[in-house]
Residue, then its C-alpha position, 0 to 999 in steps of 0.5 A: x341843115x342850118x350852117x354853123x354860121x346861121x346857128x351862131x347868128x340865131x343864138x346871138x339874136x336870142x341872147x341879144x333879144x332876152x338881154x334887151x327884153x329883161x329890163x324892158x319887161x320891168x319898165x313896162x309895168x305901168x298899171x300895178x295892183x297891190x293886194x298887200x299893204x307892205x307892197x303898196x307902201x314900198x311902191x309909193x316910197x320908191x316914187x312909183x305910186x302913180x302906177x298903182x291902179x288898185x290897192x288893198x282894202x287894208x292899206x292905210x286910210x287916206x293913202x292914194x285917195x280915189x284908187x280902188x281898194x280890194x279884199x284878198x278875195x276880190x274876183x278877177x273881173x274887178x281887177x281885170x277891169x282896171x287893165x293891170x299888167x302886174x298884180x303884187x300879192x302874198x302867199x296868204x292872199x294867194x292861198x285864200x283866193x287861188x283861182x285869182x292868179x290862174x285867171x289873171x295869168x291866163x289873161x296875160x297879167x303877171x302875178x308876183x307872189x312875194x311874202x313880207x321879208x325878214x329884216x335881213x332880207x329887206x334889201x333883196x325884197x326892195x330891189x325886187x319891188x324897185x325892179x318891178x316898179x321900174x325904179x332904180x334898185x341901187x337907189x332903193x338900197x341906198x335910201x334904205x341904208x341912209x334911213x337905217x343909218x339916220x335912225x341909228x345915229x339919232x338914237x346914239x346921240x340920245x342914249x347917253x350911256x343907257x338904253x331903255x328896256x322896252x316891251x312890245x305888246x303885239x296882241x292883247x289876247x294872251x299878251x303876245x309880244x314880238x318874236x326876237x327876229x321880228x321886224x318890230x324887235x329889230x326896229x326897237x333895237x335900231x332906235x336904241x331900245x333893248x327888247x325886254x322879251x328877247x327870250x321869247x319863243x315864236x308862236x311857230x317857226x317864222x312867226x313874228x309874234x311870241x307868247x308871253x302872258x300876264x305873269x311874265x309881263x308883270x315880272x318884266x315890268x317889275x324888273x325895271x321896264x322903261x317903256x311898254x309899247x302897244x302895237x295897234x292894228x288888225x291884231x290888237x285894237x287896244x288904245x290908251x284908254x283900254x290899257x289904262x282900264x286893265x285890272x293890272x294897269x297900276x303896275x305900269x304907273x312908273x312905266x312910259x306907255x305908248x300906242x304905236x300903229x302896227x304899220x309903223x312898228x311891224x310892217x316891212x316897208x321903207x316908209x314905215x321904217x322911217x316913220x316908225x324909227x322917228x316915232x320910237x326915238x321920240x317915245x324912248x327919249x322924249x322931244 
């Protein structure tokens, strides 16, 4: 039988081991594969881009040239050939390729399934990404606060008592807009705009898009709309020419229109927040 003294030292050893090992595990991730562009953006924004040995084929063109790109349905052999110690993904990708995580984890690779956060949950998400990437979570949160403050402050200087009424076209099909609790809606508000579709109901619980339709769009335009934003990306290929070619485009003659990349408007990322905020302020208030 072990003595009380021996048990005490054994427990103390275990406690000290795990206390020391926890931060070391986070710092040990030196070869990271990101299968979701939002994770990629944030790893890069936090200064750990050099650790990325593989990224999503949906990542922005020109980002990390030379780094291999993978679809959500990539096979485990291709990823394992890169000798990753961490793979970042999201539920959508994990559900479409369920065997990938099983094989990677059996091979000793840590797989983190992290979904894109809501606006209010972005701070906790950023802390998690910073920890996994081996950077300072506190510094990440401080950078986020500074970015939001800078955007808000710049907008307040430009409003001069009147905020522009803004409509966001999320998809051309059926003219969906952004849901009131979406990243895009919060960013429009942070940049000094007023969401003209604040009464929209999400397509489903937690969805970032909401039905609106042509009839309500025309009513919104006629109610004194200032800015019509087209979110361009995988969900909406509309550009300025396509917008101008619509049968009802004359309704927008007295409205400022602009096409904004989806990653700047709707992707929860530190770099997207900074770029998107600056872009919206320029659209809302001019040069």
